[in-house]
C-alpha positions as CSV (number, residue, x, y, z in Angstrom):
1,M,-2.5,-17.6,-28.9
2,D,-1.3,-20.5,-26.9
3,A,1.5,-21.2,-29.8
4,S,2.6,-17.5,-29.5
5,R,2.7,-17.3,-26.1
6,S,4.8,-20.6,-25.8
7,L,7.2,-18.6,-27.7
8,F,7.3,-15.6,-25.6
9,P,8.2,-16.6,-21.7
10,R,6.1,-13.7,-19.3
11,S,8.0,-11.7,-17.1
12,L,5.2,-11.3,-14.9
13,E,4.9,-14.9,-13.9
14,P,7.0,-15.0,-10.9
15,V,5.0,-11.7,-9.6
16,I,2.1,-13.8,-9.9
17,R,3.6,-17.0,-8.6
18,E,4.5,-14.8,-5.5
19,A,1.3,-13.4,-4.9
20,L,-0.5,-17.0,-5.5
21,A,1.7,-17.8,-2.8
22,D,0.3,-15.7,0.1
23,T,-3.2,-14.0,-1.1
24,P,-6.4,-15.7,-1.5
25,V,-7.4,-13.5,-4.5
26,V,-5.1,-12.7,-7.3
27,C,-6.5,-10.9,-10.3
28,V,-4.8,-10.4,-13.4
29,L,-5.7,-7.5,-15.5
30,G,-5.3,-6.4,-19.1
31,P,-6.6,-5.9,-22.4
32,R,-8.0,-8.5,-24.6
33,Q,-5.8,-11.3,-26.3
34,C,-2.5,-10.0,-24.6
35,G,-2.2,-13.6,-23.0
36,K,-3.8,-13.4,-19.4
37,T,-5.8,-16.8,-19.8
38,T,-2.9,-18.3,-21.0
39,I,-0.7,-17.2,-18.5
40,V,-3.0,-18.4,-15.5
41,R,-3.5,-21.6,-17.2
42,Q,-0.2,-22.3,-17.6
43,L,0.9,-21.3,-13.9
44,A,-1.8,-23.7,-12.5
45,P,-2.7,-26.3,-15.2
46,D,-4.5,-28.5,-12.6
47,R,-6.8,-25.8,-11.3
48,A,-10.7,-25.6,-12.1
49,Y,-11.2,-22.9,-14.9
50,I,-14.8,-21.1,-15.6
51,S,-15.0,-18.1,-18.2
52,L,-17.3,-15.9,-17.7
53,D,-17.5,-15.4,-21.6
54,E,-19.4,-18.5,-21.9
55,Y,-23.1,-18.1,-22.2
56,N,-24.4,-20.5,-19.3
57,Y,-21.6,-19.5,-16.8
58,H,-22.5,-15.9,-17.4
59,Q,-26.3,-16.2,-16.8
60,T,-25.8,-18.1,-13.8
61,A,-23.1,-15.6,-12.1
62,L,-25.7,-12.9,-13.2
63,A,-28.8,-14.4,-11.6
64,D,-27.5,-16.2,-8.4
65,P,-24.2,-14.6,-7.6
66,S,-24.0,-16.2,-4.3
67,G,-25.2,-19.5,-5.4
68,F,-22.7,-19.3,-8.2
69,V,-19.7,-18.7,-5.8
70,A,-20.8,-21.3,-3.4
71,S,-20.7,-24.0,-6.1
72,L,-17.0,-23.3,-7.0
73,P,-14.3,-25.9,-6.4
74,D,-11.8,-24.5,-3.7
75,A,-9.2,-23.4,-5.9
76,V,-10.7,-22.0,-9.2
77,T,-9.9,-19.4,-12.2
78,L,-12.6,-17.3,-13.4
79,D,-12.0,-15.3,-16.7
80,E,-13.4,-12.3,-17.6
81,V,-14.7,-11.4,-14.3
82,Q,-15.8,-7.7,-15.3
83,R,-18.9,-9.5,-17.3
84,A,-20.0,-10.4,-13.8
85,P,-19.1,-8.0,-11.4
86,A,-21.8,-8.8,-9.0
87,I,-20.0,-12.1,-7.8
88,L,-17.1,-9.9,-6.1
89,P,-19.1,-9.8,-3.0
90,A,-19.9,-13.1,-2.9
91,I,-16.2,-14.2,-3.4
92,K,-15.2,-11.7,-0.3
93,H,-17.7,-13.7,1.9
94,A,-16.1,-17.0,0.8
95,V,-12.5,-15.6,1.3
96,D,-13.5,-14.5,5.2
97,R,-14.8,-18.0,5.7
98,D,-11.7,-19.5,4.1
99,R,-8.5,-17.1,3.8
100,R,-6.2,-19.8,2.1
101,P,-3.8,-18.0,-0.1
102,G,-4.7,-18.7,-4.1
103,R,-8.1,-19.9,-3.8
104,F,-9.5,-17.4,-6.5
105,V,-7.4,-16.5,-9.5
106,L,-9.3,-13.6,-11.3
107,T,-8.7,-12.2,-14.6
108,G,-10.4,-9.0,-16.1
109,S,-10.1,-7.5,-19.9
110,A,-11.2,-4.0,-17.8
111,N,-10.0,-2.3,-15.0
112,L,-12.3,-3.4,-12.2
113,L,-11.2,-0.3,-9.9
114,M,-12.6,1.9,-12.7
115,V,-16.0,0.2,-13.3
116,P,-18.9,1.7,-11.8
117,T,-21.0,-1.7,-11.2
118,V,-18.1,-2.9,-9.1
119,T,-19.0,-2.3,-5.6
120,E,-16.5,-4.3,-3.7
121,S,-12.6,-4.1,-4.0
122,L,-11.8,-7.2,-2.0
123,A,-9.5,-4.7,0.0
124,G,-7.1,-6.8,2.2
125,R,-8.0,-9.9,0.1
126,M,-7.0,-9.2,-3.3
127,E,-3.5,-8.4,-5.2
128,I,-4.5,-6.7,-8.5
129,T,-1.2,-7.6,-11.3
130,Q,-1.6,-6.1,-14.7
131,L,-0.6,-8.1,-17.7
132,H,0.6,-5.7,-20.7
133,P,1.0,-6.6,-24.4
134,L,4.3,-8.2,-25.1
135,T,7.4,-6.0,-24.6
136,E,10.3,-6.1,-26.8
137,S,12.7,-7.7,-24.3
138,E,9.7,-10.5,-23.9
139,K,10.0,-11.1,-27.6
140,A,13.7,-11.1,-27.5
141,R,13.8,-13.6,-24.7
142,A,15.9,-10.6,-22.7
143,P,16.3,-10.1,-19.1
144,G,14.2,-6.7,-19.7
145,R,17.1,-5.1,-17.2
146,F,16.7,-1.3,-18.9
147,L,14.5,0.6,-16.1
148,S,16.3,-1.5,-13.2
149,D,19.7,-0.6,-14.5
150,L,18.6,3.2,-15.1
151,L,17.0,3.1,-11.2
152,N,20.2,1.5,-10.3
153,G,22.6,3.9,-12.1
154,T,24.5,1.2,-14.0
155,I,24.0,2.5,-17.4
156,E,27.5,3.5,-18.6
157,P,29.0,5.0,-21.8
158,G,30.0,2.4,-24.1
159,I,30.4,1.4,-28.3
160,G,27.3,-0.5,-29.4
161,Q,27.6,-3.6,-31.6
162,E,26.4,-3.5,-35.3
163,A,22.8,-5.0,-35.6
164,T,22.6,-8.4,-37.3
165,P,21.1,-8.3,-40.6
166,E,18.2,-10.5,-39.4
167,A,17.2,-7.9,-36.5
168,Q,13.8,-6.6,-36.6
169,S,13.9,-2.4,-37.7
170,L,12.9,-0.3,-35.2
171,Q,10.0,0.9,-37.3
172,D,8.8,-3.1,-37.8
173,R,8.7,-3.1,-34.4
174,L,6.1,0.0,-34.0
175,V,3.7,-1.1,-36.2
176,A,3.5,-4.9,-35.1
177,G,2.7,-3.7,-31.4
178,G,2.5,-6.3,-28.6
179,Y,-0.5,-8.5,-29.0
180,P,0.6,-12.0,-29.5
181,E,-1.6,-13.4,-32.1
182,P,-1.0,-10.7,-34.9
183,L,2.9,-11.4,-34.4
184,T,2.3,-14.8,-36.4
185,R,0.8,-13.1,-39.4
186,T,2.2,-11.1,-42.2
187,P,1.5,-7.0,-41.9
188,V,-1.4,-6.8,-43.9
189,R,-3.3,-9.8,-41.9
190,S,-1.7,-7.9,-38.8
191,R,-3.5,-5.1,-39.7
192,Q,-6.6,-6.7,-40.3
193,W,-6.6,-8.4,-36.9
194,H,-6.3,-5.1,-35.2
195,R,-9.4,-4.1,-36.9
196,Q,-11.2,-7.1,-36.2
197,Y,-10.3,-6.8,-32.2
198,L,-11.6,-3.3,-32.0
199,R,-14.9,-4.1,-33.4
200,S,-15.0,-7.1,-31.1
201,I,-14.1,-4.9,-28.3
202,I,-16.5,-1.6,-29.1
203,D,-19.2,-4.3,-30.1
204,R,-19.1,-6.6,-27.0
205,D,-17.1,-5.1,-24.1
206,V,-18.1,-1.8,-23.8
207,R,-21.5,-2.5,-22.5
208,D,-19.9,-4.5,-19.6
209,V,-18.0,-1.6,-18.4
210,A,-20.1,1.5,-19.0
211,R,-23.4,3.0,-20.8
212,V,-22.4,4.5,-24.0
213,R,-24.9,6.5,-26.3
214,D,-23.4,5.4,-29.6
215,A,-20.5,2.7,-29.8
216,H,-19.6,4.3,-33.2
217,E,-18.6,7.8,-31.6
218,L,-16.5,5.8,-29.0
219,S,-14.6,4.2,-32.2
220,R,-14.2,7.4,-34.0
221,L,-12.8,8.9,-30.8
222,L,-10.3,6.2,-30.5
223,E,-9.3,6.6,-34.3
224,L,-8.9,10.3,-33.6
225,L,-6.6,9.8,-30.6
226,A,-4.9,7.2,-32.5
227,L,-3.7,10.3,-34.8
228,R,-2.8,12.7,-31.9
229,S,-1.3,10.0,-29.5
230,A,1.8,11.3,-27.6
231,G,0.0,14.7,-27.6
232,L,-1.9,16.8,-24.8
233,L,-5.2,15.7,-24.3
234,N,-7.8,18.4,-25.2
235,T,-11.3,17.4,-24.8
236,S,-12.8,20.7,-26.1
237,N,-10.9,20.5,-29.3
238,L,-11.9,16.7,-29.4
239,A,-15.5,17.7,-28.8
240,D,-15.6,20.0,-31.6
241,T,-14.0,17.8,-34.0
242,L,-16.5,14.9,-33.4
243,G,-19.4,17.2,-33.0
244,L,-19.8,16.3,-29.4
245,D,-20.2,17.8,-26.0
246,R,-17.3,17.9,-23.7
247,S,-18.7,15.7,-21.0
248,T,-19.4,12.9,-23.4
249,V,-15.8,13.0,-24.8
250,N,-14.4,13.1,-21.0
251,H,-17.0,10.2,-20.5
252,Y,-15.3,8.1,-23.5
253,V,-11.9,8.7,-22.8
254,V,-12.5,7.1,-19.5
255,V,-14.2,4.2,-21.2
256,L,-11.1,3.6,-23.3
257,E,-9.1,3.7,-20.4
258,R,-11.0,1.0,-18.2
259,L,-10.8,-1.3,-21.6
260,F,-6.8,-0.7,-21.5
261,L,-7.1,1.0,-24.9
262,V,-5.6,4.3,-23.7
263,R,-3.7,5.6,-21.2
264,R,-3.4,9.2,-20.0
265,L,0.0,10.5,-18.9
266,P,-0.1,13.2,-16.1
267,A,2.0,16.2,-16.0
268,W,4.9,16.4,-13.5
269,H,5.3,19.7,-10.9
270,R,7.4,20.2,-8.4
271,N,4.5,21.2,-6.6
272,P,2.1,18.1,-6.4
273,A,-1.0,20.4,-6.1
274,K,-0.5,21.8,-9.6
275,R,-0.2,18.4,-11.3
276,L,-3.7,17.9,-10.8
277,I,-4.6,20.9,-13.1
278,K,-1.9,20.5,-15.9
279,S,-2.9,18.7,-19.1
280,P,-2.1,15.1,-19.1
281,K,-0.9,13.4,-22.7
282,V,-2.9,10.5,-23.9
283,H,-1.2,7.8,-25.6
284,L,-2.6,4.1,-27.1
285,L,-1.6,1.5,-25.1
286,D,-0.2,-0.5,-28.2
287,S,1.6,0.9,-30.8
288,G,0.4,-1.5,-33.6
289,L,-3.0,-0.8,-32.6
290,A,-2.3,2.8,-33.1
291,A,-0.4,2.3,-36.1
292,T,-3.4,0.7,-37.8
293,L,-5.9,3.5,-36.7
294,A,-3.8,6.0,-37.6
295,D,-3.0,3.9,-41.4
296,L,0.8,4.1,-40.4
297,T,3.3,1.1,-41.8
298,A,6.8,0.7,-41.6
299,Y,7.4,2.5,-45.1
300,D,6.1,5.8,-43.4
301,W,9.2,5.9,-41.1
302,L,10.5,8.7,-43.5
303,G,7.8,10.1,-45.4
304,R,5.6,10.8,-41.9
305,R,8.4,11.5,-39.7
306,V,6.3,13.4,-37.2
307,R,3.6,10.8,-36.9
308,M,6.0,7.9,-36.6
309,G,7.6,10.3,-34.0
310,H,4.5,10.3,-31.9
311,L,4.0,6.6,-32.4
312,L,7.5,6.2,-31.2
313,E,7.2,7.9,-28.0
314,S,4.0,5.9,-27.1
315,F,5.9,2.9,-27.6
316,V,8.4,3.9,-25.2
317,V,5.9,4.9,-22.6
318,Q,4.5,1.3,-23.1
319,Q,7.5,-0.4,-22.8
320,L,8.9,1.4,-19.6
321,I,5.4,1.2,-18.0
322,A,5.3,-2.6,-18.7
323,L,8.9,-3.1,-17.1
324,A,7.8,-1.5,-14.4
325,T,5.5,-4.1,-13.6
326,W,7.8,-6.7,-12.5
327,T,10.9,-4.1,-11.6
328,E,9.5,-1.4,-9.3
329,P,5.5,-1.3,-9.1
330,D,5.8,1.5,-7.1
331,L,7.1,3.8,-9.8
332,R,5.0,6.6,-11.4
333,F,4.9,7.9,-14.8
334,W,4.7,11.5,-16.0
335,H,5.6,14.0,-18.9
336,Y,7.0,17.5,-18.6
337,R,5.8,20.4,-20.3
338,D,6.6,24.3,-19.0
339,K,5.5,27.6,-19.8
340,D,8.4,28.0,-22.5
341,R,7.5,24.6,-24.1
342,V,10.3,22.7,-23.0
343,E,9.4,19.2,-22.5
344,V,10.5,15.9,-21.3
345,D,9.0,12.7,-22.8
346,I,8.5,10.6,-19.6
347,V,9.2,11.4,-16.1
348,I,9.9,8.6,-13.7
349,T,9.4,9.1,-9.9
350,L,10.0,7.2,-6.8
351,G,9.0,8.9,-3.8
352,Q,11.1,12.3,-4.3
353,R,13.6,10.7,-6.7
354,T,13.2,11.7,-10.3
355,W,14.5,10.2,-13.6
356,G,13.8,11.8,-16.8
357,I,13.6,10.3,-20.2
358,E,13.3,12.0,-23.7
359,V,12.9,9.9,-27.0
360,K,14.5,10.7,-30.4
361,A,13.9,8.7,-33.7
362,A,17.3,10.0,-35.4
363,R,20.1,8.1,-35.3
364,T,22.7,11.3,-34.5
365,L,22.6,13.7,-31.9
366,A,22.6,17.6,-32.1
367,P,23.6,20.0,-29.9
368,G,20.5,21.0,-28.3
369,D,19.3,17.2,-27.6
370,G,18.5,16.9,-24.0
371,K,17.6,20.6,-22.9
372,G,14.5,19.2,-21.7
373,L,16.3,16.8,-19.3
374,V,18.6,20.0,-18.3
375,R,15.6,21.9,-17.2
376,L,13.9,19.1,-15.2
377,A,17.4,18.5,-13.4
378,D,16.8,22.4,-12.5
379,R,13.5,21.8,-11.4
380,C,14.2,19.0,-9.1
381,G,17.3,19.9,-7.5
382,E,18.7,17.1,-5.5
383,D,16.0,15.3,-6.3
384,F,17.3,14.5,-9.9
385,Q,19.1,11.1,-10.3
386,S,19.6,11.0,-13.7
387,G,18.4,11.7,-17.5
388,V,18.4,9.5,-20.7
389,L,17.8,10.4,-24.4
390,L,16.7,7.5,-26.1
391,Y,17.7,7.4,-29.9
392,A,18.3,5.3,-32.9
393,G,21.7,5.2,-32.8
394,R,24.2,2.4,-31.6
395,D,26.1,3.7,-28.9
396,C,25.7,4.8,-25.4
397,L,27.0,8.3,-25.2
398,P,27.5,11.0,-22.5
399,L,25.7,14.4,-23.1
400,A,27.2,17.8,-21.8
401,D,25.6,17.3,-18.2
402,K,27.6,14.4,-16.5
403,R,24.4,12.8,-15.2
404,M,23.1,12.5,-18.5
405,L,23.3,9.7,-21.3
406,A,22.2,9.6,-24.8
407,V,21.3,5.5,-25.1
408,P,20.1,3.2,-27.8
409,L,16.4,2.5,-28.0
410,S,17.6,-1.1,-28.5
411,D,18.8,-1.0,-24.8
412,L,15.2,-1.4,-24.2
413,W,15.1,-5.3,-25.4
414,E,18.5,-6.0,-25.5
415,R,19.4,-5.3,-21.8
């Protein structure tokens, strides 16, 4: 992974550096193998480093959390902290005695705020940042300005350039995903890496974040969610399909969220109270992992168009949420679907201001394209800022409504 990391500078680095300059505890969360250890060690190569994956450190931290923290150097990185959450209260006491910025750097492969055994949030003492799998803009060494340009209203109509012959196709990007390690492998070996990765997480990491009756059931649910990625989350149907009760499925979905494998995208509604009762969509975080679980390859781009279209939607959701971590972390992401089944794949809000994004796999535009954006604009009124239809063409073209544009998907990594 280190070799891969050297090829792809991470856009989160300035965010982590800024946090280290004024905050006693900085926590970098994200899925396993996304590059957390590499980024924190490269940011502070002289800092003491301890991994709680190592047996001796892990056992000591579990047996005597206060003694373990008291024995640490003044500045230290603790890797995989979710494996010993009992040390967090001891870190709080240490920080209260000495609040120098940058004392503790923590990494975690589970969302600490969702782990029931975590009883200390370190509120006011810790800043949490999330590292995602590599974005396409990071792979391209591009600035990743699509989201900031959208928010600033600086995306304009224009004729795009032809892709270079060596440019990676959209379908290849979807099935590759963003984990650094498999990017160095052939597609067949990459898929094998994804399978081993999941097996390792199910066998090892699940027990750190939840009590699960049967890890095999969790694995089956993840495979089913991969087949339904970008669809509405229907736990009753999932329970019937898997032969489980609904409460078990709900619990397992939460576990998969804690491990950064899936995310729920809540439903947007003009009335905030109604957002709580409408069905969310479910997306797998990494499109490469989803493709492996759903048995999709780049060759399925034409033959299994619907499945690949859903994979593309999940891919775009992940790109945008990752871009937000260093562009505007206060953004919130939703989907829109009304009683007429008119949909917008992604709704972005900042306060009351609202943007809409639809995703289309085709290279050409049709007269009905963007109707969901028009409906969303009507619902938002003056709060609606603009809408974008991301499609597989090369030109940035105006739609019928002057607030909306058709924009090439490649702008996600070329801006």
